[in-house]
N, CA and C of each residue as an Amber inpcrd file, in Angstrom:
protein
   462
 -12.6480000 -14.0990000 -10.9450000 -12.2080000 -12.7940000 -11.2920000
 -12.8520000 -11.7770000 -10.3400000 -12.1440000 -10.8310000  -9.8520000
 -12.6410000  -9.8580000  -8.9430000 -12.7290000  -8.5040000  -9.6240000
 -13.8480000  -7.8660000  -9.5960000 -13.9640000  -6.5670000 -10.2450000
 -14.6520000  -5.6330000  -9.2730000 -14.0310000  -4.4840000  -9.0340000
 -14.6200000  -3.4950000  -8.1760000 -14.9130000  -2.2700000  -8.9530000
 -16.1090000  -1.8060000  -9.0650000 -16.4510000  -0.5760000  -9.7600000
 -15.7570000   0.6120000  -9.0760000 -15.5050000   1.6630000  -9.7940000
 -14.8890000   2.8190000  -9.2200000 -15.7160000   3.3200000  -8.0620000
 -15.1160000   3.5710000  -6.9270000 -15.8510000   4.0900000  -5.6980000
 -15.2810000   5.4800000  -5.3790000 -14.5790000   6.0880000  -6.3000000
 -13.9650000   7.3670000  -6.0320000 -15.0010000   8.4260000  -5.7770000
 -14.7280000   9.2750000  -4.7270000 -15.5830000  10.4420000  -4.5430000
 -15.3920000  11.3960000  -5.7130000 -16.4240000  11.9580000  -6.2290000
 -16.2880000  12.7700000  -7.3960000 -15.5270000  14.0420000  -7.1390000
 -15.5160000  14.5700000  -5.8920000 -14.8380000  15.7980000  -5.6440000
 -13.4490000  15.5750000  -5.0640000 -12.9500000  14.3240000  -5.0520000
 -11.6830000  13.9760000  -4.4510000 -10.5250000  14.0010000  -5.3830000
  -9.4170000  14.3520000  -4.8550000  -8.1640000  14.2480000  -5.6010000
  -7.6320000  12.8400000  -5.4160000  -7.3970000  12.1230000  -6.5060000
  -6.8610000  10.7640000  -6.3680000  -5.4300000  10.7540000  -5.9360000
  -5.0690000   9.8520000  -5.0640000  -3.6700000   9.7700000  -4.5450000
  -3.3650000   8.3610000  -4.1960000  -2.1870000   7.8380000  -4.4730000
  -1.7690000   6.5410000  -4.1040000  -0.6570000   6.5980000  -3.1300000
  -0.7870000   5.9450000  -2.0020000   0.3090000   5.8170000  -1.0300000
   0.8560000   4.4620000  -1.1510000   2.1090000   4.4250000  -1.6820000
   2.7440000   3.1420000  -2.0440000   3.8290000   2.7880000  -1.0030000
   3.6960000   1.5890000  -0.3660000   4.7580000   1.1490000   0.4760000
   5.7630000   0.4250000  -0.2660000   6.8420000   1.1020000  -0.6740000
   7.8760000   0.5030000  -1.5500000   8.8270000  -0.3330000  -0.7860000
   9.5890000  -1.0900000  -1.4730000  10.6450000  -1.9230000  -0.8210000
  11.6280000  -1.0720000  -0.1310000  12.1260000  -1.6750000   0.9830000
  13.1460000  -0.9890000   1.8100000  14.3030000  -1.8950000   1.9410000
  15.4770000  -1.4090000   1.5910000  16.6790000  -2.2390000   1.7720000
  17.0340000  -2.2310000   3.2820000  17.2380000  -3.3500000   3.8430000
  17.4750000  -3.4350000   5.3040000  18.7850000  -2.7120000   5.5720000
  18.7090000  -1.7550000   6.5190000  19.9240000  -1.0110000   6.9150000
  19.6700000  -0.5340000   8.3340000  20.6590000  -0.3860000   9.1300000
  20.4540000   0.1590000  10.4440000  20.0420000   1.6590000  10.4270000
  19.2320000   2.0910000  11.2980000  18.7440000   3.4300000  11.2750000
  19.9010000   4.3480000  11.6950000  20.1120000   5.3960000  11.0260000
  21.1140000   6.3960000  11.3620000  20.6460000   7.7390000  10.8480000
  21.0850000   8.7490000  11.4870000  20.7350000  10.0570000  11.0550000
  21.7000000  10.4870000   9.9130000  21.1250000  11.1510000   8.8840000
  21.9770000  11.6110000   7.8120000  22.8860000  12.7450000   8.3460000
  24.0220000  12.9330000   7.6660000  24.9440000  13.9810000   8.0420000
  24.2450000  15.3230000   7.9710000  24.6570000  16.2290000   8.8260000
  24.0770000  17.5270000   8.8290000  24.0820000  18.1950000   7.4700000
  22.9010000  18.5760000   6.9940000  22.7080000  19.2150000   5.6990000
  22.5090000  18.1540000   4.5600000  22.6750000  16.9150000   4.8570000
  22.4850000  15.8870000   3.8220000  21.0640000  15.4440000   3.8060000
  20.6020000  15.0980000   2.6240000  19.1820000  14.6240000   2.4870000
  19.1570000  13.1660000   2.9720000  18.0670000  12.7820000   3.6010000
  17.8770000  11.4190000   4.0700000  17.5930000  10.5090000   2.8700000
  18.1030000   9.2860000   3.0120000  17.8330000   8.3200000   1.9200000
  17.1140000   7.0680000   2.5570000  16.6750000   6.1500000   1.7540000
  16.0210000   4.9890000   2.2580000  16.8650000   4.2260000   3.2190000
  18.2160000   4.3750000   3.1280000  19.1300000   3.6250000   4.0230000
  19.1950000   4.2440000   5.4010000  18.5720000   5.3620000   5.6120000
  18.6530000   6.0310000   6.8870000  17.4750000   5.5720000   7.8330000
  16.6350000   4.6780000   7.4150000  15.4240000   4.3480000   8.1790000
  15.2770000   2.8160000   8.2510000  14.7330000   2.3560000   9.3420000
  14.4180000   0.8770000   9.4140000  13.0600000   0.6940000   8.8750000
  12.6970000  -0.6500000   8.6230000  11.3850000  -0.9520000   8.1370000
  10.3220000  -0.4560000   9.1170000  10.6100000  -0.6090000  10.4410000
   9.6170000  -0.0770000  11.4380000   9.4100000   1.3920000  11.2510000
  10.4530000   2.1720000  10.9720000  10.2760000   3.6270000  10.7710000
   9.3700000   3.8360000   9.5980000   9.6450000   3.1900000   8.5200000
   8.8440000   3.3620000   7.2480000   7.3760000   2.9410000   7.5070000
   7.1800000   1.7970000   8.1580000   5.7780000   1.3520000   8.4540000
   5.0380000   2.3020000   9.3190000   5.6930000   2.8280000  10.3210000
   5.0390000   3.7900000  11.2050000   4.5860000   5.0240000  10.4740000
   5.5320000   5.5430000   9.6340000   5.1770000   6.7590000   8.8670000
   4.0750000   6.4540000   7.8600000   4.1810000   5.2890000   7.2090000
   3.1290000   4.9410000   6.2410000   1.7200000   4.8710000   6.8900000
   1.6270000   4.2590000   8.0520000   0.3700000   4.2020000   8.7680000
  -0.1540000   5.6140000   9.1320000   0.7600000   6.4740000   9.5660000
   0.3440000   7.8350000   9.8580000  -0.1440000   8.5300000   8.6860000
   0.5440000   8.4290000   7.5670000   0.0570000   9.1110000   6.2840000
  -1.2460000   8.4610000   5.7890000  -1.3390000   7.1750000   5.9100000
  -2.5430000   6.4270000   5.4670000  -3.7800000   6.9670000   6.1960000
  -3.6790000   7.0860000   7.5060000  -4.8150000   7.5960000   8.2820000
  -5.1250000   9.0390000   7.9350000  -4.0750000   9.7910000   7.7640000
  -4.3320000  11.2270000   7.5060000  -4.9350000  11.4610000   6.1090000
  -4.5190000  10.6720000   5.0950000  -5.1120000  10.7900000   3.8070000
  -6.5450000  10.3660000   3.7460000  -6.8510000   9.3110000   4.5160000
  -8.2500000   8.7520000   4.4600000  -9.1800000   9.6850000   5.1250000
  -8.7540000  10.5750000   5.9830000  -9.6470000  11.4930000   6.6830000
  -9.5010000  12.9430000   6.3070000  -8.6360000  13.2460000   5.3640000
  -8.3700000  14.5970000   4.9580000  -9.5240000  15.2070000   4.1100000
  -9.9290000  16.3940000   4.5060000 -10.8680000  17.1880000   3.7050000
 -10.4630000  18.6540000   3.8110000 -10.7230000  19.3850000   2.7280000
 -10.5230000  20.7350000   2.7000000 -11.5330000  21.3650000   1.7000000
 -12.2090000  22.3670000   2.2040000 -13.3190000  23.0670000   1.4260000
 -14.2850000  22.0050000   0.8090000 -14.6660000  21.0110000   1.6110000
 -15.6240000  19.9990000   1.1800000 -15.0720000  18.9300000   0.2790000
 -13.8720000  19.0050000  -0.0990000 -13.2260000  17.9880000  -0.9330000
 -12.2750000  17.1540000  -0.1300000 -12.1630000  15.8600000  -0.5150000
 -11.2580000  14.9800000   0.1740000 -10.2490000  14.4360000  -0.7680000
  -9.4570000  13.4410000  -0.3130000  -8.4790000  12.7440000  -1.0740000
  -8.9270000  11.3380000  -1.2200000  -9.1020000  10.8300000  -2.4250000
  -9.3870000   9.3750000  -2.5880000  -8.0200000   8.6960000  -2.6270000
  -7.8040000   7.8800000  -1.6160000  -6.4290000   7.3040000  -1.3810000
  -6.3790000   5.7860000  -1.7630000  -5.3660000   5.4790000  -2.5300000
  -5.0600000   4.0520000  -2.7440000  -4.0370000   3.5930000  -1.8190000
  -4.3610000   2.6220000  -0.9620000  -3.4280000   2.0720000   0.0500000
  -2.7490000   0.9200000  -0.6240000  -1.5950000   1.1240000  -1.1300000
  -0.8540000   0.1280000  -1.8590000   0.1130000  -0.6780000  -1.0140000
  -0.3030000  -1.7940000  -0.4980000   0.5510000  -2.6180000   0.3180000
   0.0250000  -4.0120000   0.4210000   0.8310000  -4.9570000   0.6800000
   0.4060000  -6.3580000   0.9650000   0.6170000  -6.6870000   2.4520000
   1.1020000  -5.7570000   3.2160000   1.4050000  -5.9550000   4.5450000
   0.1400000  -6.0890000   5.3790000  -0.1650000  -7.2910000   5.8360000
  -1.4590000  -7.5760000   6.5190000  -1.5570000  -6.7940000   7.7960000
  -0.4960000  -6.5340000   8.5070000  -0.5850000  -5.7830000   9.7680000
  -1.0080000  -4.3520000   9.4400000  -0.5120000  -3.7370000   8.3630000
  -0.8940000  -2.3730000   7.9660000  -2.4020000  -2.4150000   7.5550000
  -2.7210000  -3.4110000   6.7950000  -4.1110000  -3.4740000   6.3180000
  -5.0310000  -3.6360000   7.5380000  -4.7160000  -4.4650000   8.4950000
  -5.4960000  -4.6520000   9.6750000  -5.6240000  -3.3470000  10.4970000
  -4.5220000  -2.5950000  10.5140000  -4.4960000  -1.2610000  11.2350000
  -5.5370000  -0.3210000  10.5470000  -5.5860000  -0.3610000   9.2390000
  -6.5290000   0.4810000   8.5020000  -7.9320000   0.0220000   8.7550000
  -8.1680000  -1.2720000   8.7330000  -9.5430000  -1.8150000   8.9180000
 -10.0370000  -1.3500000  10.3190000  -9.1660000  -1.4400000  11.3340000
  -9.5060000  -1.0070000  12.7110000  -9.7820000   0.4640000  12.7130000
  -8.9350000   1.2700000  12.1180000  -9.0650000   2.7020000  12.0950000
 -10.4070000   3.0730000  11.4070000 -10.7410000   2.4410000  10.3260000
 -11.9840000   2.7740000   9.5960000 -13.1970000   2.5000000  10.5500000
 -13.0860000   1.3590000  11.2510000 -14.2540000   1.0400000  12.1200000
 -14.3180000   1.9670000  13.2850000 -13.2600000   2.2850000  13.9230000
 -13.2600000   3.1010000  15.1390000 -13.4930000   4.6110000  14.8920000
 -13.1510000   5.0630000  13.6810000 -13.3330000   6.5120000  13.3890000
 -14.4030000   6.7670000  12.3100000 -15.2290000   5.7830000  12.0130000
 -16.3050000   5.9190000  11.0640000 -15.8230000   6.5270000   9.7440000
 -14.7310000   6.0490000   9.2110000 -14.2310000   6.4510000   7.9340000
 -14.9900000   5.6860000   6.8170000 -15.5190000   6.4100000   5.8610000
 -16.2860000   5.6950000   4.7660000 -15.2990000   4.8130000   3.9980000
 -15.7910000   3.6050000   3.7600000 -14.9470000   2.7090000   2.9510000
 -14.7240000   3.1560000   1.5340000 -15.5740000   4.1180000   1.0880000
 -15.4290000   4.6860000  -0.2260000 -14.3870000   5.7830000  -0.3160000
 -13.7260000   6.1240000   0.8080000 -12.7360000   7.2000000   0.8780000
 -11.4030000   6.6960000   0.4230000 -11.2180000   5.3730000   0.2080000
  -9.9610000   4.7740000  -0.1330000 -10.1990000   3.3970000  -0.7460000
  -9.0820000   2.8190000  -1.2470000  -9.1630000   1.4630000  -1.7190000
  -7.7950000   0.8090000  -1.4300000  -7.7980000  -0.4570000  -1.2470000
  -6.5240000  -1.2110000  -1.1120000  -6.0830000  -1.5230000  -2.5260000
  -4.7820000  -1.5030000  -2.7510000  -4.2200000  -1.8620000  -4.0170000
  -3.0960000  -2.9220000  -3.8540000  -3.2370000  -4.0180000  -4.5990000
  -2.3780000  -5.1290000  -4.4230000  -1.9950000  -5.7110000  -5.7760000
  -0.8290000  -6.3450000  -5.8310000  -0.4300000  -7.0420000  -7.0760000
  -1.2140000  -8.2690000  -7.3620000  -1.4850000  -8.4440000  -8.6420000
  -2.1670000  -9.6650000  -9.1410000  -1.4230000 -10.8970000  -8.6830000
  -2.1680000 -11.8600000  -8.1140000  -1.5500000 -13.1640000  -7.7780000
  -0.9200000 -13.2340000  -6.3090000  -0.8440000 -12.0200000  -5.6610000
  -0.3370000 -12.0140000  -4.2960000  -1.4710000 -11.7620000  -3.2710000
  -1.6010000 -12.7420000  -2.4190000  -2.5620000 -12.6540000  -1.3740000
  -4.0330000 -12.5230000  -1.9010000  -4.3810000 -13.3360000  -2.8670000
  -5.7540000 -13.3060000  -3.3240000  -6.7410000 -13.6010000  -2.2720000
  -6.3900000 -14.3980000  -1.2750000  -7.2220000 -14.7350000  -0.1750000
  -7.6030000 -13.4180000   0.5600000  -6.6120000 -12.6070000   0.8280000
  -6.8440000 -11.3460000   1.5120000  -7.6170000 -10.3710000   0.6870000
  -7.2970000 -10.3410000  -0.6320000  -8.1290000  -9.4880000  -1.5620000
  -9.5720000  -9.8270000  -1.4870000  -9.8440000 -11.1410000  -1.5390000
 -11.3160000 -11.5570000  -1.5300000 -11.9610000 -11.1850000  -0.1780000
 -11.2150000 -11.3690000   0.8720000 -11.7370000 -11.1100000   2.2210000
 -12.0720000  -9.5610000   2.3490000 -11.2290000  -8.7340000   1.8390000
 -11.3940000  -7.3190000   1.8920000 -12.6860000  -6.9330000   1.0600000
 -12.7910000  -7.4820000  -0.1140000 -13.9470000  -7.1820000  -0.9310000
 -15.2810000  -7.6680000  -0.2210000 -15.2050000  -8.8540000   0.3990000
 -16.3120000  -9.3880000   1.1170000 -16.7960000  -8.5020000   2.2640000
 -15.7930000  -7.7750000   2.7960000 -16.0530000  -6.8290000   3.9130000
 -16.4690000  -5.4860000   3.4500000 -16.5730000  -5.2640000   2.1520000
 -17.0710000  -4.0320000   1.5360000 -15.9610000  -2.9870000   1.2130000
 -14.7100000  -3.4170000   1.2950000 -13.5910000  -2.4820000   0.9560000
 -13.3740000  -2.5930000  -0.5870000 -12.9610000  -1.5020000  -1.1640000
 -12.5260000  -1.5090000  -2.5330000 -11.1720000  -2.0980000  -2.6540000
 -10.9730000  -2.8770000  -3.6610000  -9.6370000  -3.5010000  -3.9330000
  -9.3320000  -3.3190000  -5.4240000  -8.1700000  -2.7430000  -5.6730000
  -7.7130000  -2.5930000  -7.0840000  -6.5220000  -3.5430000  -7.1580000
  -6.5330000  -4.3200000  -8.2270000  -5.4780000  -5.2810000  -8.5000000
  -4.5510000  -4.7640000  -9.5870000  -3.2800000  -4.6480000  -9.2740000
  -2.2580000  -4.1390000 -10.1950000  -1.6310000  -5.2200000 -10.9750000
  -1.6410000  -5.0800000 -12.2780000  -1.0650000  -6.0970000 -13.1510000
  -0.0100000  -5.4860000 -14.0910000   1.2790000  -5.6670000 -13.8080000
   2.2700000  -5.1400000 -14.7540000   2.1930000  -5.9560000 -16.0360000
   2.1510000  -5.1960000 -17.1630000   2.0990000  -5.8750000 -18.4770000
   2.8760000  -5.0220000 -19.4930000   2.8940000  -5.5480000 -20.6920000
   3.6390000  -4.8830000 -21.7730000   4.9750000  -5.3750000 -21.8980000
   5.7400000  -4.9130000 -22.8920000   7.0370000  -5.4320000 -23.1950000
   8.0510000  -5.2760000 -22.0560000   7.8640000  -4.3290000 -21.1420000
   8.8220000  -4.1190000 -20.0600000   8.4920000  -4.7690000 -18.7620000
   7.4690000  -5.6680000 -18.7160000   7.0510000  -6.2600000 -17.4430000
   8.1340000  -7.0740000 -16.7540000   8.9150000  -7.8000000 -17.6200000
   9.9270000  -8.7060000 -17.0380000  11.0660000  -7.8960000 -16.4160000
  11.6170000  -6.8790000 -17.0770000  12.6800000  -6.1040000 -16.4690000
  12.1630000  -5.4180000 -15.1850000  10.9310000  -4.8970000 -15.2230000
  10.2760000  -4.3160000 -14.0310000  10.2890000  -5.3250000 -12.9140000
   9.8380000  -6.4830000 -13.1740000   9.7550000  -7.5300000 -12.1660000
  11.1130000  -7.8520000 -11.6100000  12.1060000  -8.0150000 -12.4330000
  13.4150000  -8.3670000 -11.9860000  14.0910000  -7.2310000 -11.1040000
  13.8050000  -5.9400000 -11.5410000  14.2640000  -4.8420000 -10.7420000
  13.6630000  -4.8360000  -9.3180000  12.3940000  -5.1770000  -9.2220000
  11.7510000  -5.2420000  -7.9120000  12.3540000  -6.3440000  -7.0340000
  12.6710000  -7.4820000  -7.6530000  13.3250000  -8.5260000  -6.9360000
  14.7340000  -8.1740000  -6.5240000  15.4550000  -7.5310000  -7.4270000
  16.8490000  -7.1590000  -7.1550000  16.9770000  -6.0540000  -6.1060000
  15.9840000  -5.1250000  -6.0590000  16.1370000  -4.0190000  -5.0750000
  16.0460000  -4.5280000  -3.6260000  15.4170000  -5.6720000  -3.4600000
  15.2400000  -6.2020000  -2.1210000  15.1150000  -7.7170000  -2.2350000
  16.1820000  -8.4890000  -2.0930000  16.1240000  -9.9050000  -2.2760000
  15.0590000 -10.5720000  -1.4450000  14.6970000 -10.0130000  -0.3180000
  13.5940000 -10.5850000   0.5000000  12.2740000 -10.6280000  -0.2880000
  12.1490000  -9.7940000  -1.3200000  10.9990000  -9.8290000  -2.1160000
  10.7270000 -11.1920000  -2.7800000  11.7670000 -11.9130000  -3.0700000
  11.6360000 -13.2060000  -3.6940000  10.9610000 -14.1860000  -2.7310000
  11.4810000 -14.1720000  -1.4390000  10.8170000 -14.9870000  -0.3960000
   9.3840000 -14.5820000  -0.1940000   9.1770000 -13.2620000  -0.0910000
   7.8090000 -12.7120000   0.0300000   6.8920000 -13.2360000  -1.0300000
   7.3620000 -13.1100000  -2.2540000   6.5740000 -13.5250000  -3.4320000
   6.2330000 -15.0550000  -3.3600000   7.2370000 -15.8160000  -3.0820000
   7.0080000 -17.2720000  -3.0240000   6.0390000 -17.6430000  -1.8910000
   6.2780000 -17.0740000  -0.6690000   5.4750000 -17.3750000   0.4570000
   4.0120000 -16.9880000   0.2720000   3.7760000 -15.7900000  -0.3660000
   2.4250000 -15.2940000  -0.4620000   1.7510000 -15.8970000  -1.7460000
   2.5280000 -16.2320000  -2.7130000   1.8910000 -16.8930000  -3.8850000
   1.1880000 -18.1690000  -3.5030000   1.7630000 -18.8880000  -2.6090000
   1.1260000 -20.2340000  -2.1920000   0.0800000 -20.0750000  -1.1320000
  -0.1570000 -18.8640000  -0.5570000  -1.2390000 -18.6050000   0.3950000
  -2.5900000 -18.5470000  -0.2980000  -2.5270000 -18.3290000  -1.6190000
  -3.7340000 -18.1310000  -2.3660000  -4.4770000 -19.4200000  -2.5160000
Protein backbone atom coordinates (compact mmCIF):
# COMPACT_ATOMS: atom_id res chain seq x y z
CA UNK A 1 0.00 0.00 0.00
CA UNK A 2 1.29 3.41 -0.96
CA UNK A 3 0.59 6.41 1.23
CA UNK A 4 1.81 9.92 0.60
CA UNK A 5 1.29 12.54 3.29
CA UNK A 6 -0.12 15.84 2.13
CA UNK A 7 2.65 17.91 0.58
CA UNK A 8 0.47 20.88 -0.26
CA UNK A 9 1.93 24.34 0.23
CA UNK A 10 -0.10 26.01 2.95
CA UNK A 11 -0.53 29.24 0.96
CA UNK A 12 -1.42 27.50 -2.30
CA UNK A 13 -4.74 27.22 -4.03
CA UNK A 14 -5.38 23.53 -4.80
CA UNK A 15 -6.03 22.76 -8.45
CA UNK A 16 -6.40 19.53 -10.47
CA UNK A 17 -5.47 19.40 -14.14
CA UNK A 18 -7.29 16.38 -15.52
CA UNK A 19 -6.44 14.85 -18.87
CA UNK A 20 -9.88 13.55 -19.79
CA UNK A 21 -10.72 11.10 -22.52
CA UNK A 22 -10.84 12.41 -26.03
CA UNK A 23 -12.99 10.91 -28.73
CA UNK A 24 -10.87 10.48 -31.85
CA UNK A 25 -11.90 12.99 -34.47
CA UNK A 26 -10.09 14.93 -37.17
CA UNK A 27 -9.05 18.43 -36.16
CA UNK A 28 -11.25 21.11 -37.63
CA UNK A 29 -12.04 24.67 -36.77
CA UNK A 30 -15.48 25.32 -35.29
CA UNK A 31 -17.85 27.41 -37.39
CA UNK A 32 -17.48 31.13 -36.92
CA UNK A 33 -19.10 32.14 -33.64
CA UNK A 34 -19.53 28.52 -32.51
CA UNK A 35 -17.94 27.21 -29.35
CA UNK A 36 -15.21 24.61 -29.78
CA UNK A 37 -15.98 21.07 -28.61
CA UNK A 38 -13.75 18.09 -27.86
CA UNK A 39 -14.42 16.91 -31.43
CA UNK A 40 -12.58 19.94 -32.81
CA UNK A 41 -9.16 18.84 -31.53
CA UNK A 42 -6.83 15.89 -32.01
CA UNK A 43 -5.23 14.01 -29.11
CA UNK A 44 -1.94 15.74 -29.99
CA UNK A 45 -3.65 19.14 -29.65
CA UNK A 46 -5.04 18.21 -26.25
CA UNK A 47 -1.71 16.76 -25.03
CA UNK A 48 0.22 19.84 -26.16
CA UNK A 49 -2.16 22.17 -24.32
CA UNK A 50 -2.19 19.92 -21.24
CA UNK A 51 1.62 20.06 -21.03
CA UNK A 52 1.60 23.84 -21.45
CA UNK A 53 -0.97 24.26 -18.66
CA UNK A 54 0.81 21.70 -16.44
CA UNK A 55 4.09 23.62 -16.62
CA UNK A 56 2.36 26.95 -16.07
CA UNK A 57 0.44 25.77 -13.01
CA UNK A 58 3.51 24.16 -11.42
CA UNK A 59 5.45 27.44 -11.63
CA UNK A 60 2.65 29.98 -11.04
CA UNK A 61 2.95 32.38 -8.13
CA UNK A 62 1.19 35.63 -7.32
CA UNK A 63 1.73 37.72 -4.21
CA UNK A 64 3.83 34.94 -2.69
CA UNK A 65 1.17 32.27 -3.18
CA UNK A 66 1.26 29.46 -5.68
CA UNK A 67 -1.04 26.81 -7.01
CA UNK A 68 -0.76 23.26 -5.71
CA UNK A 69 -1.48 21.27 -8.83
CA UNK A 70 -2.66 17.70 -9.23
CA UNK A 71 -1.38 16.31 -12.54
CA UNK A 72 -4.07 13.72 -13.27
CA UNK A 73 -2.87 11.49 -16.11
CA UNK A 74 -1.55 8.00 -16.83
CA UNK A 75 0.22 9.16 -19.99
CA UNK A 76 3.85 8.26 -19.35
CA UNK A 77 5.13 10.66 -22.03
CA UNK A 78 3.40 13.57 -20.26
CA UNK A 79 4.68 12.38 -16.89
CA UNK A 80 8.22 12.15 -18.29
CA UNK A 81 7.87 15.67 -19.71
CA UNK A 82 6.96 16.93 -16.23
CA UNK A 83 9.85 15.05 -14.61
CA UNK A 84 12.27 16.66 -17.08
CA UNK A 85 10.70 20.10 -16.61
CA UNK A 86 11.00 19.82 -12.82
CA UNK A 87 14.66 18.88 -13.06
CA UNK A 88 15.60 21.52 -15.64
CA UNK A 89 13.68 24.39 -14.02
CA UNK A 90 14.25 23.57 -10.34
CA UNK A 91 10.54 23.21 -9.64
CA UNK A 92 9.89 21.95 -6.12
CA UNK A 93 8.40 18.46 -6.13
CA UNK A 94 6.07 19.73 -3.40
CA UNK A 95 4.46 22.17 -5.87
CA UNK A 96 2.35 19.41 -7.41
CA UNK A 97 1.45 15.75 -7.27
CA UNK A 98 0.67 13.10 -9.85
CA UNK A 99 -2.83 11.64 -9.60
CA UNK A 100 -3.66 8.22 -11.01
CA UNK A 101 -6.40 5.61 -10.81
CA UNK A 102 -6.03 2.72 -8.40
CA UNK A 103 -4.73 -0.39 -10.14
CA UNK A 104 -3.47 1.40 -13.24
CA UNK A 105 0.30 1.60 -13.67
CA UNK A 106 1.20 0.76 -10.09
CA UNK A 107 4.78 0.28 -11.30
CA UNK A 108 4.89 3.89 -12.46
CA UNK A 109 3.24 5.10 -9.24
CA UNK A 110 5.91 3.32 -7.17
CA UNK A 111 8.73 4.68 -9.33
CA UNK A 112 7.43 8.25 -8.96
CA UNK A 113 7.19 7.90 -5.18
CA UNK A 114 10.74 6.44 -5.06
CA UNK A 115 11.92 9.53 -6.97
CA UNK A 116 10.34 11.80 -4.35
CA UNK A 117 7.21 12.86 -6.23
CA UNK A 118 3.84 12.97 -4.54
CA UNK A 119 1.33 10.48 -5.91
CA UNK A 120 -2.36 10.48 -5.06
CA UNK A 121 -4.31 7.37 -6.00
CA UNK A 122 -7.93 7.87 -7.05
CA UNK A 123 -10.39 5.13 -6.09
CA UNK A 124 -13.98 5.45 -7.36
CA UNK A 125 -16.28 3.96 -4.72
CA UNK A 126 -19.83 4.02 -3.48
CA UNK A 127 -23.07 2.87 -5.06
CA UNK A 128 -22.40 4.72 -8.35
CA UNK A 129 -18.89 3.40 -9.03
CA UNK A 130 -20.01 0.90 -11.67
CA UNK A 131 -22.09 3.34 -13.78
CA UNK A 132 -19.19 5.82 -13.55
CA UNK A 133 -16.76 3.15 -14.73
CA UNK A 134 -19.02 2.11 -17.63
CA UNK A 135 -19.47 5.75 -18.73
CA UNK A 136 -15.70 6.17 -18.82
CA UNK A 137 -15.35 3.06 -20.99
CA UNK A 138 -18.24 4.08 -23.26
CA UNK A 139 -17.01 7.63 -23.85
CA UNK A 140 -13.89 6.27 -25.47
CA UNK A 141 -13.76 2.57 -26.38
CA UNK A 142 -9.94 2.76 -26.49
CA UNK A 143 -10.15 3.11 -22.69
CA UNK A 144 -10.94 -0.60 -22.47
CA UNK A 145 -7.73 -1.51 -24.30
CA UNK A 146 -5.81 1.05 -22.20
CA UNK A 147 -7.21 -0.44 -19.00
CA UNK A 148 -6.41 -4.02 -19.97
CA UNK A 149 -2.91 -3.20 -21.24
CA UNK A 150 -1.95 -1.14 -18.18
CA UNK A 151 -3.63 -3.42 -15.65
CA UNK A 152 -1.19 -6.18 -16.57
CA UNK A 153 1.88 -3.89 -16.48
CA UNK A 154 1.60 -3.84 -12.71
